N, C-alpha and C positions, 0 to 999 in steps of 0.2 A: 796585844790588845787591838791593834789596828784593824784586823779582819773581823772583829767581833761586832755584832749588832747590839743595839740597846736592849732588844727583847732577849737575846741570848744571855747578856749580862744579868738582866733581871731574873730570868729563869734559873740561872746557876746560883745567884746570890740568895734567892728566896729559899732554896733547898737547905742552905746552911742553917736557916732559922726555923725549919719545919713548917714553912708556909706553903700552902698548896696553890698552884697556879692552874687555872682551867683555861684551856685553849680550845676554841671551837672554830672550825673552818670547813667549808664545803670542798676545798681542794687541798688536801694535806701536803701535796707535793710543793705547794707554795710556801709552806712553813720552813723557816730557816733551819738548816741541819743542826746547828748548835742548839736551837730550841728543842727540836725533836729528840736530841740526845738526852735532854733533861726530863723528858716525860716518862714517868714510871708506869703509870696505868693508862690504858687507852680504851676508848669506847668508839667503835667504828661501825658504820652501816655498810651496806653493799656498795662496792666501788667498781666502776666500769673502766676507769683509766689506769693503765699499767703503771704510770709514774706515781699516781696516788697510792696504789697498792704497795709499790716498792717503798714509798715514804712511810706508810703506816707500819710496815713490817721491819723497817730498818732497826738494827740493833737487837732484834729478838731472836731467840733460839727457835729452831723448828719452823723456819719461814715457809717451807714447802707445804707442810701440813696446815699451817695457818692460812696459807693462800687458798687451799682447798676449802677450808671452813668459810672463808670470806666469799668464795664463789657460790657456795650453797645458801647464803643468806637470802631471805625473801626481801626484795626491795621494798622500802617504806614500812616494813613490819618487824624486822629483826635487826639487832646489833650484836656485835661480838665484844665482850669485855675481856681484856687480856693485859698481861704485864705483871708488874711487881705486886699489885694489890690483890691478885687472885692466884690461887695455887695452880689452876689450869684455866685455859680459855673457856668462857661460858657464853653460849649463844642465848640471847634474851629476846623474847617475842613480846611486842606490845599488844594490847587489845585493840580491836578495831573501833574506830570512832565513827560508828554508823548510827542509824536511827535507834537501834536497840540500846546502844550505849547511852545516848542522850535521854531516852525514856527512863532508863534505870537511874540516871543521875537526878532526874526530876522527881523520882519516887513513884513513877507510874507502875501499875501492875505489869508483870511480865508472865508470859506463858511458860510453864515448866515443860520439860521434854516429855513426850508421850511415853506411857508405859505399855507393857504387853496387854494390860487390861483395858486400854483405851487412853484417851487424853486426860491429862491431869488438870485440875482446875488452876487457874492463874492465882498467883500469890503476890502479895505486896512486897516490893523490893525495899528492904529496910536500910537504915543508916549503917547498921552492923554489917549487912551484906556488902555495902559499898566499901567499908573499911576492910573487910576480909578480901575483897577483890583487889584493892589498891595496895594494901600493906600486907 
């Protein structure tokens, strides 16, 4: 037990009681190896540092394929969900938080995409539309 950290002990013990531990860090290579070994499901964005990539992929099968998937992620737009909680790695793209997003959240009218017959009239973005987009 002398080489174990408090976080490693906590991570290991919580699993015994089916308690979920969420660890968020911008530099995964700085997370203790013992803690990383206890992480079953991982969500990671684009990583540029080789040590961080190695840390995120440690203990996972198919590391070379996963490395390729990580390399193709769009920075600040996509994450990769992988590990025990999913049957296969899943890339997830977030929506853009631009002016259109905030207009839609405020319930302002949005212009629909034009059709071959010409532009379509704007329609009001409803609460149901927001729920459909988010959930």
